DOGUBA-132541 format. One record per residue (C-alpha): residue in three letters; x, y, z. Coordinates in steps of 0.02 Angstrom, whole numbers, padded with zeros to 5 digits, always signed. Example, Ala and Ser with C-alpha at 12.3 -4.5 7.8 and 13.67 -1.06 7.14 Angstrom:
BEGIN
ALA+00615-00225+00390 SER+00684-00053+00357 
//
This chain:
BEGIN
MET+00000+00000+00000 THR+00069+00169-00050 ASP+00058+00328+00051 VAL-00042+00438-00070 ARG-00124+00604-00038 VAL-00312+00611-00064 TYR-00389+00776-00119 ILE-00568+00838-00134 SER-00580+00903-00312 GLY-00769+00919-00323 MET-00915+00933-00201 GLY-01103+00936-00208 ILE-01235+00958-00073 ILE-01423+00976-00055 SER-01510+01001+00111 CYS-01649+01097+00194 LEU-01537+01250+00174 GLY-01539+01236-00016 LYS-01441+01160-00158 GLY-01257+01192-00193 LEU-01102+01256-00107 SER-01146+01440-00128 LYS-01316+01428-00040 THR-01242+01316+00095 GLY-01096+01434+00128 GLU-01211+01585+00133 ALA-01329+01498+00256 ILE-01182+01454+00369 GLN-01119+01633+00367 LYS-01292+01695+00419 SER-01326+01557+00548 LEU-01485+01508+00459 THR-01587+01353+00496 GLY-01689+01254+00371 ILE-01787+01156+00501 ARG-01974+01179+00476 PRO-02135+01080+00509 LEU-02142+00930+00392 THR-02242+00950+00230 LEU-02176+00802+00128 PHE-02316+00684+00176 PRO-02474+00701+00282 THR-02459+00655+00464 ALA-02586+00599+00591 SER-02549+00750+00699 ASN-02613+00924+00660 GLN-02444+00988+00714 PRO-02309+00899+00615 LEU-02140+00891+00697 PRO-02003+01004+00629 ALA-01889+00919+00504 GLY-01751+00961+00383 GLU-01846+00944+00220 ALA-01750+00979+00060 ALA-01789+01156+00007 ASP-01765+01147-00180 PRO-01893+01061-00291 LEU-01846+00886-00348 GLU-01892+00782-00499 ASN-02070+00723-00518 GLY-02060+00545-00460 SER-01961+00460-00598 VAL-01855+00381-00461 PRO-01875+00376-00270 ARG-01832+00531-00172 THR-01666+00469-00103 HIS-01607+00435-00281 GLN-01660+00611-00333 LEU-01561+00689-00190 ALA-01408+00586-00233 ARG-01419+00635-00416 LEU-01424+00820-00375 ALA-01271+00810-00262 ALA-01174+00699-00382 ALA-01205+00817-00528 GLN-01123+00958-00432 ALA-00973+00854-00378 MET-00945+00788-00554 ALA-00972+00953-00646 ASP-00789+00977-00693 LEU-00742+00795-00722 LYS-00756+00728-00898 GLU-00695+00553-00854 ALA-00793+00420-00762 PRO-00749+00388-00579 ASP-00660+00224-00546 ALA-00779+00182-00404 VAL-00931+00249-00313 VAL-00950+00226-00125 MET-01103+00293-00033 GLY-01186+00285+00135 VAL-01374+00252+00124 THR-01503+00189+00249 THR-01675+00228+00176 GLY-01655+00189-00010 GLY-01826+00191-00092 MET-01918+00177+00074 LEU-02032+00329+00048 THR-02098+00253-00114 THR-02110+00081-00034 GLU-02213+00149+00111 ALA-02338+00229-00007 LEU-02356+00067-00106 LEU-02377-00043+00048 LYS-02501+00078+00128 ALA-02604+00073-00032 LYS-02591-00118-00030 VAL-02502-00122-00197 ARG-02407-00285-00219 ASP-02330-00278-00394 PRO-02144-00323-00377 LYS-02100-00215-00528 LEU-02147-00059-00430 PHE-02024-00102-00290 CYS-01873-00118-00405 LEU-01784+00033-00327 HIS-01823-00006-00146 ALA-01651-00080-00112 THR-01530+00027-00014 GLY-01395-00018-00140 SER-01498+00042-00288 VAL-01450+00223-00251 VAL-01264+00197-00279 GLU-01299+00086-00429 ASP-01402+00227-00505 ILE-01261+00352-00480 ALA-01130+00231-00548 ARG-01239+00202-00702 ARG-01263+00389-00734 TYR-01076+00423-00729 ARG-01021+00267-00826 CYS-00924+00195-00679 THR-00862+00021-00722 GLY-00783-00016-00553 PRO-00853-00055-00381 ALA-01019+00023-00331 LEU-01021+00001-00141 THR-01156+00043-00015 VAL-01117+00069+00169 SER-01264+00057+00289 THR-01203+00095+00464 ALA-01349+00208+00512 CYS-01299+00387+00550 SER-01112+00360+00521 SER-01138+00287+00346 GLY-01081+00438+00246 ALA-00921+00459+00347 ALA-00885+00272+00341 ALA-00907+00278+00151 ILE-00773+00414+00143 LYS-00658+00304+00248 ILE-00679+00159+00127 ALA-00652+00275-00023 LEU-00495+00343+00061 GLU-00424+00168+00081 MET-00467+00122-00099 LEU-00367+00271-00159 ARG-00223+00234-00041 SER-00216+00055-00108 GLY-00168+00122-00278 CYS-00302+00021-00370 VAL-00406+00176-00413 LYS-00371+00360-00448 ARG-00544+00439-00434 VAL-00685+00392-00315 LEU-00854+00475-00298 ALA-00901+00458-00114 GLY-01038+00524-00002 GLY-01210+00488+00067 ALA-01395+00515+00037 ASP-01557+00485+00129 SER-01734+00550+00112 LEU-01864+00581+00243 CYS-01990+00441+00259 ARG-02119+00378+00382 LEU-01999+00247+00451 THR-01873+00375+00512 TYR-01996+00516+00551 TYR-02107+00409+00662 GLY-01965+00295+00718 PHE-01862+00429+00802 ASN-02018+00506+00876 SER-02066+00337+00950 LEU-01900+00340+01043 GLN-01944+00514+01110 LEU-01788+00584+01028 VAL-01866+00727+00928 ASP-01866+00906+00990 PRO-02034+00986+00947 ASP-01948+01155+00942 GLY-01809+01101+00825 ALA-01636+01032+00866 ARG-01532+01130+00993 PRO-01367+01037+01009 PHE-01278+01060+01175 ASP-01410+01182+01238 LEU-01461+01173+01420 ASN-01644+01152+01368 ARG-01618+01033+01222 ARG-01750+00898+01198 GLY-01691+00799+01050 MET-01649+00796+00865 SER-01732+00851+00705 VAL-01746+00715+00573 ALA-01689+00777+00403 GLU-01644+00726+00227 GLY-01512+00773+00101 ALA-01362+00715+00004 ALA-01180+00760-00014 MET-01050+00692-00134 LEU-00863+00718-00141 LEU-00751+00679-00288 LEU-00592+00612-00209 VAL-00434+00601-00315 ALA-00261+00531-00279 ASN-00108+00642-00295 ASP-00194+00769-00408 PRO-00229+00933-00319 ASP-00301+01024-00471 HIS-00459+01116-00419 ALA-00441+01039-00245 VAL-00526+01128-00100 ALA-00460+01019+00041 GLU-00375+00854+00079 ILE-00436+00699+00170 ILE-00287+00657+00279 GLY-00358+00526+00396 ALA-00511+00431+00455 GLY-00551+00313+00597 LEU-00688+00189+00641 SER-00745+00109+00803 CYS-00893+00028+00888 ASP-00961+00060+01063 ALA-01017-00122+01080 TYR-01132-00054+01214 HIS-01315-00035+01163 PRO-01422-00048+01003 ALA-01471+00136+01008 THR-01390+00226+01155 PRO-01209+00288+01144 HIS-01081+00238+01274 PRO-01109+00358+01420 ARG-00924+00397+01436 GLY-00898+00413+01250 GLN-00769+00273+01241 GLY-00811+00227+01061 ALA-00809+00408+01008 VAL-00637+00431+01086 ALA-00573+00277+00996 ALA-00637+00337+00826 MET-00561+00510+00848 GLN-00395+00439+00907 ALA-00391+00320+00759 ALA-00427+00461+00636 ILE-00293+00574+00711 ALA-00166+00433+00711 ASP-00213+00388+00532 ALA-00183+00569+00483 GLY-00009+00565+00561 ILE-00044+00716+00672 SER-00083+00750+00855 ALA-00241+00812+00940 ALA-00156+00980+00963 ASP-00153+01003+00773 ILE-00345+01008+00760 ASP-00410+01185+00731 TYR-00596+01148+00727 ILE-00710+01001+00771 ASN-00871+00978+00674 LEU-00966+00889+00811 HIS-01093+00751+00783 GLY-01205+00850+00903 THR-01381+00785+00871 GLY-01463+00876+01015 THR-01518+00719+01106 ARG-01468+00718+01288 ASP-01373+00553+01282 ASN-01276+00594+01123 ASP-01221+00766+01179 ILE-01165+00701+01349 SER-01069+00557+01271 GLU-00983+00665+01140 ALA-00941+00802+01265 ARG-00858+00676+01380 ALA-00762+00605+01233 ILE-00700+00778+01181 ASN-00649+00821+01358 THR-00558+00655+01376 LEU-00460+00673+01215 PHE-00424+00859+01212 GLY-00422+00906+01396 ARG-00414+01094+01421 GLN-00330+01125+01252 ARG-00492+01112+01157 PRO-00506+01181+00980 LEU-00653+01279+00911 MET-00805+01168+00893 SER-00988+01169+00840 SER-01127+01059+00777 VAL-01221+01107+00618 LYS-01372+00996+00652 GLY-01469+01143+00720 ALA-01460+01211+00543 PHE-01469+01054+00436 GLY-01558+00931+00551 HIS-01496+00753+00558 SER-01495+00680+00383 LEU-01446+00504+00440 ALA-01331+00418+00312 ALA-01302+00584+00223 ALA-01248+00675+00382 GLY-01065+00622+00384 ALA-01043+00668+00201 MET-01136+00834+00219 GLU-01029+00879+00368 ALA-00871+00832+00272 VAL-00927+00959+00141 VAL-00958+01088+00279 SER-00785+01050+00349 ALA-00706+01078+00178 ILE-00801+01243+00163 SER-00733+01292+00333 ILE-00555+01261+00272 SER-00572+01342+00101 ASN-00669+01494+00166 SER-00584+01513+00336 LEU-00757+01500+00413 VAL-00812+01417+00575 PRO-01000+01380+00579 ALA-01103+01429+00729 ASN-01189+01300+00839 VAL-01361+01351+00775 GLY-01505+01327+00897 CYS-01398+01335+01052 ARG-01440+01488+01158 CYS-01375+01434+01327 PRO-01237+01300+01324 ASP-01263+01164+01453 PRO-01132+01198+01587 ASP-01127+01015+01639 LEU-01053+00970+01469 LYS-00901+01080+01499 LEU-00899+01128+01315 VAL-00908+01301+01239 PRO-00974+01284+01062 VAL-00952+01427+00937 MET-01106+01537+00958 GLN-01081+01650+00807 PRO-00997+01614+00639 SER-00816+01667+00647 GLN-00681+01702+00519 GLY-00504+01643+00540 PRO-00378+01522+00469 ILE-00436+01341+00483 GLU-00310+01215+00420 THR-00361+01051+00504 VAL-00538+00992+00544 LEU-00600+00839+00637 SER-00777+00788+00586 ASN-00875+00664+00694 SER-01017+00546+00646 PHE-01096+00422+00767 GLY-01242+00304+00736 PHE-01359+00169+00802 GLY-01271+00010+00849 GLY-01127+00112+00920 ASN-01052+00139+00748 ASN-00927+00282+00755 ALA-00830+00368+00617 ALA-00714+00518+00620 ILE-00632+00606+00473 VAL-00484+00726+00473 LEU-00478+00855+00334 GLY-00333+00971+00298 ALA-00293+01124+00193 CYS-00209+01093+00026 GLY-00023+01126+00013 LYS+00021+01085+00192 PRO+00178+00981+00222 LYS+00139+00798+00210 PRO+00103+00723+00382 ASP+00211+00580+00442 ARG+00099+00431+00413 THR+00151+00251+00394 PRO+00039+00157+00272 ALA-00033-00005+00337 ASP+00036-00163+00262 THR-00087-00264+00161 GLN-00072-00447+00203 PRO-00172-00597+00144 MET-00325-00625+00252 ALA-00293-00792+00335 ILE-00448-00899+00365 LEU-00450-00965+00543 GLY-00627-01033+00537 SER-00787-01041+00436 ALA-00970-01078+00471 CYS-01133-01076+00375 VAL-01318-01108+00396 THR-01441-01160+00262 GLY-01611-01242+00252 THR-01523-01408+00285 GLY-01443-01350+00447 ARG-01276-01288+00511 THR-01105-01313+00433 GLY-01090-01501+00462 TRP-01264-01542+00399 THR-01245-01425+00251 MET-01078-01498+00198 ARG-01143-01676+00215 ALA-01286-01632+00098 VAL-01166-01549-00023 ALA-01055-01704-00019 LYS-01205-01804-00080 GLY-01244-01679-00216 GLU-01405-01628-00128 ALA-01480-01454-00123 CYS-01482-01359+00042 ALA-01615-01233-00004 GLY-01752-01200+00119 LEU-01793-01116+00285 LEU-01719-01179+00445 ASP-01831-01180+00598 LEU-01803-01023+00702 GLN-01777-01127+00858 GLU-01634-01221+00777 ILE-01554-01059+00718 SER-01561-00999+00898 ALA-01487-01155+00976 ASN-01321-01071+01018 LEU-01399-00909+01082 SER-01442-00868+01261 ALA-01625-00868+01309 GLY-01620-00686+01361 ARG-01549-00631+01195 VAL-01669-00737+01093 ARG-01820-00651+01168 ARG-01763-00485+01098 LEU-01710-00537+00923 LYS-01806-00583+00766 ARG-01747-00694+00623 PHE-01615-00586+00539 PRO-01512-00537+00692 ARG-01527-00716+00757 LEU-01454-00781+00594 ALA-01310-00657+00601 LEU-01269-00682+00785 SER-01285-00871+00775 LEU-01163-00874+00629 ALA-01041-00761+00723 ILE-01041-00873+00876 ALA-01022-01029+00770 VAL-00876-00964+00667 HIS-00785-00905+00823 GLU-00805-01078+00900 ASN-00750-01162+00739 SER-00595-01052+00727 GLY-00523-01113+00891 ALA-00458-00935+00918 ASP-00419-00879+01094 ASP-00460-00698+01055 THR-00629-00627+01015 PRO-00653-00526+00855 ALA-00593-00348+00855 ALA-00702-00296+00708 VAL-00858-00352+00616 PHE-00898-00337+00430 LEU-01075-00388+00380 GLY-01149-00404+00207 THR-01337-00411+00184 GLY-01446-00379+00034 TRP-01606-00336+00127 GLY-01570-00322+00313 ALA-01703-00344+00446 LEU-01861-00372+00344 SER-01963-00437+00490 GLU-01932-00281+00595 THR-01965-00167+00447 SER-02128-00256+00406 ASN-02186-00256+00587 PHE-02148-00071+00608 LEU-02241-00017+00452 ASN-02389-00133+00480 ARG-02413-00070+00657 LEU-02394+00109+00596 PHE-02527+00089+00463 GLU-02644-00014+00572 THR-02645+00118+00709 ASP-02667+00266+00591 GLU-02487+00317+00624 GLN-02518+00334+00811 PHE-02419+00191+00889 PRO-02259+00143+00799 SER-02145+00017+00884 PRO-01980+00089+00948 THR-01906-00086+00965 ASP-01942-00131+00784 PHE-01876+00039+00727 VAL-01708+00012+00811 GLY-01699-00164+00742 SER-01746-00112+00565 VAL-01581-00027+00522 HIS-01468-00137+00417 ASN-01324-00129+00540 ALA-01423-00179+00694 ALA-01368-00361+00677 ALA-01184-00314+00666 GLY-01209-00210+00822 GLN-01279-00362+00913 ILE-01123-00460+00863 ALA-01011-00321+00926 MET-01101-00315+01093 HIS-01091-00504+01113 PHE-00903-00510+01085 GLN-00863-00333+01145 ALA-00788-00300+00974 THR-00743-00115+00982 GLY-00653-00097+00816 ALA-00729-00060+00646 ASN-00910-00115+00625 ILE-00962-00103+00443 THR-01121-00162+00359 MET-01124-00166+00169 THR-01278-00191+00065 GLY-01283-00221-00122 GLY-01412-00354-00164 ASP-01334-00515-00230 TYR-01160-00443-00208 SER-01172-00389-00025 PHE-01053-00518+00047 GLU-00926-00475-00088 GLN-00939-00293-00034 SER-00912-00336+00149 LEU-00757-00438+00105 MET-00689-00293+00002 ALA-00721-00174+00146 ALA-00631-00292+00265 ASP-00483-00304+00148 LEU-00471-00114+00137 VAL-00502-00069+00320 SER-00423-00212+00416 GLY-00241-00167+00383 ASN-00217-00098+00559 ILE-00319-00233+00646 ARG-00200-00352+00733 ASP-00330-00465+00811 GLY-00454-00576+00721 PHE-00607-00506+00634 MET-00766-00576+00558 VAL-00838-00562+00384 ILE-01019-00621+00377 GLY-01154-00627+00244 THR-01335-00667+00285 ASP-01513-00631+00233 GLU-01683-00683+00298 PHE-01833-00738+00196 HIS-01991-00639+00232 PRO-02156-00710+00168 GLU-02217-00543+00100 LEU-02070-00426+00072 SER-01939-00545+00000 ARG-02038-00580-00159 LEU-02081-00396-00179 PHE-01903-00332-00159 ASP-01789-00470-00226 ARG-01808-00512-00410 SER-01717-00677-00389 VAL-01824-00734-00243 ALA-01980-00688-00343 LYS-01925-00810-00480 SER-01894-00953-00358 ASP-02021-01084-00305 CYS-01925-01129-00148 PRO-01908-01002-00005 ALA-01729-00999+00059 ASP-01615-00901+00173 GLY-01459-00925+00276 GLY-01282-00861+00270 GLY-01097-00892+00295 ALA-00959-00823+00405 LEU-00770-00818+00408 PHE-00652-00782+00553 LEU-00499-00696+00479 ARG-00334-00620+00527 GLN-00218-00506+00430 GLU-00066-00617+00458 PRO+00005-00744+00336 GLY+00047-00913+00404 MET-00098-00915+00528 SER-00189-01053+00434 GLY-00178-01154+00278 ARG-00296-01044+00178 THR-00318-00862+00133 ILE-00456-00762+00051 ARG-00462-00599-00044 SER-00572-00500-00162 VAL-00496-00495-00336 PHE-00626-00414-00450 PHE-00784-00306-00442 GLU-00851-00221-00599 SER-01017-00173-00678 ARG-01079-00269-00829 GLU-01186-00125-00890 ASN-01045-00001-00912 ASN-00913-00120-00980 SER-00955-00234-01126 GLU-00784-00317-01107 VAL-00805-00355-00922 ILE-00766-00542-00940 SER-00605-00502-01032 SER-00562-00378-00893 LEU-00592-00514-00763 ILE-00481-00639-00853 GLN-00344-00510-00878 GLN-00348-00463-00694 ILE-00335-00643-00633 GLU-00212-00708-00761 GLN-00086-00573-00718 GLN-00023-00701-00592 GLN-00055-00866-00680 PRO-00181-00949-00796 LEU-00349-00999-00721 ASN-00317-01184-00751 ASP-00154-01176-00654 ARG-00218-01066-00513 TYR-00391-01140-00472 GLY-00453-01317-00455 VAL-00636-01268-00447 ILE-00751-01123-00491 LEU-00908-01090-00389 ALA-01019-00979-00496 GLY-01165-00877-00430 LEU-01302-00853-00560 PRO-01447-00756-00479 ALA-01615-00808-00547 ALA-01658-00630-00598 CYS-01512-00626-00720 ARG-01477-00811-00746 ARG-01478-00802-00935 GLU-01349-00661-00937 GLY-01249-00752-00803 GLU-01244-00913-00902 ILE-01181-00821-01056 GLN-01049-00733-00952 LEU-00991-00897-00874 GLN-00984-00989-01040 THR-00885-00845-01116 LEU-00758-00855-00975 LEU-00742-01044-00990 ALA-00723-01035-01179 ILE-00587-00901-01174 THR-00486-00981-01033 GLY-00514-01163-01077 PHE-00547-01198-00893 ASN-00564-01387-00875 HIS-00590-01413-00688 PRO-00758-01430-00598 VAL-00880-01284-00609 ILE-01018-01278-00476 ASP-01177-01178-00500 TYR-01194-01145-00315 ARG-01365-01061-00311 LYS-01441-01226-00367 ILE-01374-01292-00201 THR-01405-01145-00083 GLY-01566-01079-00157 GLU-01603-00898-00199 PHE-01557-00771-00067 ALA-01445-00619-00079 SER-01302-00682+00030 ALA-01288-00854-00049 SER-01109-00812-00099 ALA-01060-00815+00086 VAL-01115-00998+00093 ALA-01019-01032-00068 THR-00862-00960+00010 VAL-00880-01076+00160 MET-00904-01222+00040 ALA-00743-01174-00050 GLU-00647-01162+00114 GLN-00712-01332+00168 PHE-00664-01410+00000 MET-00488-01344+00020 ARG-00479-01403+00200 GLU-00523-01579+00140 GLY-00415-01567-00016 HIS-00548-01621-00140 ILE-00719-01583-00213 PRO-00858-01710-00178 ALA-00884-01830-00322 PRO-01068-01788-00356 LEU-01016-01609-00394 CYS-00888-01657-00526 GLY-00955-01804-00623 ASP-00949-01942-00491 LYS-00761-01933-00479 PRO-00685-01835-00333 GLY-00593-01681-00394 LYS-00423-01664-00312 LEU-00373-01485-00275 GLY-00190-01514-00234 ALA-00104-01346-00219 LYS-00239-01255-00317 GLY-00366-01133-00249 ALA-00551-01099-00274 LEU-00628-00955-00370 ILE-00800-00891-00316 LEU-00884-00790-00453 GLY-01035-00677-00448 MET-01118-00656-00618 GLY-01260-00549-00686 ASP-01274-00361-00659 PHE-01101-00356-00581 ILE-00955-00473-00606 THR-00864-00512-00444 ALA-00725-00631-00398 MET-00659-00693-00232 GLU-00522-00822-00214 VAL-00482-00946-00075 MET-00301-01002-00090 PRO-00182-01117+00001 GLN-00036-01032+00085 
//
């Protein structure tokens, strides 16, 4: 990994303060707020709560509102770039939820109308519009998503594999978030007042921000991303750690990553939601880390509201504006700072040189992210790049309709399919009774897999970090929340189901179980979600010295799965499950390693199969490198996938076994996680079961296994002997 400099060469933003950098900067200078009573959709109350509703008119419904917001921000960021970005990385939590709610409330059940519900569809839309052929990655870590997306983009650029990444976040207002936060009694009816003595909560908002990040090319640059850090509280599904331990860890990691000290920070853009617990936790974290030598600081959520996954990206844009315009935003909404917090936020906008900014983003599940931005042209900080090592597999585990790893592999050895739904009681067999009572199917699947893979690894240490891939997240909680909302005329939403509905809730449960306080990242991209989580792990885990988990899982829901997932809709057999790996960034720890080797869009690259072959055969021909290919052909794009696979086999002349693994696992988004466990088990045993390769066991010898994803994206992961 090279030590490159990463510059912001383009930015775009839309919020309740308006569209574009000029309007945003002007609003900051005047201490304006865009928080007003909600008008986007009718509410049961005659007095709608104040919210940060986008001020500028949007398109007329050609795509869901989150997609529209993302498009507007991306167009600004990409205005001066004629070339396509090499990758797009975004934080998103709501996706097409506002449209989905309207359809479900009207009892519409046509799957075609839900085609843009998926959280990952937002980034795919942006990648398509800007002809991006590389990875299109979606981070869903609740309110830290946008900042975590910037961290992943930063590491992609540092790796040297890309030169331009479009990164950011987008979320729209919807009933789920509007009523969900209110059900938790976290909304201030007077509008957010971060750090104010009389604060009563947050203001839910919407918006989008995108940053064009480039490596070693400061042309048109407004600022530099010099560091970023991630952590997890591992404390509570919704409440931050009272002493701010996770926040401290994220800030320390970001400052260390930047190669500077806390004393070098000129301004802190605080997370500052206005809820009592958040402000106390963040204040204690600031006081712990900075002591009495505290820099200037403020929260902008009294002006923008809390735009969830977009917040971290929007505040990165605000931080860059602060640097380029020598402007410190005021802590809008705060009239009397709470003396118990022992913080003095900036009360009026101020002018003065700002060279280094720390921007904080914290979310449900204890997910914390911090970014350090710096002025262009400063001397390069002393930062040692992390070494990239092969990810050694210490253990693997899976669950399918047939059962856990042993039962699944015995069925595979007989050439039998494992598709189906495992009884919930059996999934929960390794969970404590107290925990089971609180968790529905999706988090039980994830936590059960995590416990099983840790046991199978034989590792003495617990995982330091968790990377989860899921196509659809907690469908049961989402369905329950919306059904109760509609059935009660929007009067009695469930706070428990709201907290559990966020995609990263399951990863938070894993972190709490193991007290895993390192990075906690949830990726969501339909049939390629597990591949995204493995890529994120590969990029972020360089500084993790203990073991970490990479997990992929999805639940089947009797109503929503067939509406949302095109592949499930084409299948006659309901199926779900998942797979998990326990990894370490140290060679020699086991006999097998895993890495992501390819991720590109089919739509924007007609020669994508040739690109895949070229990428892999840089080291050695496919026939010499791999003894088996496990190919994922999702039902929704099976015909295209079959053509892609046959093209690859024809060009390479691959003559070893090829396994169509979805015919074994059934149709669910994270089936590739099960395929990866199958590959690891084959290599552990040294051969492929005879029924999978023409009734004659296929010997692997010193060769590895290639796991392919086909269809809309072409992905490749490899499991190799050391």
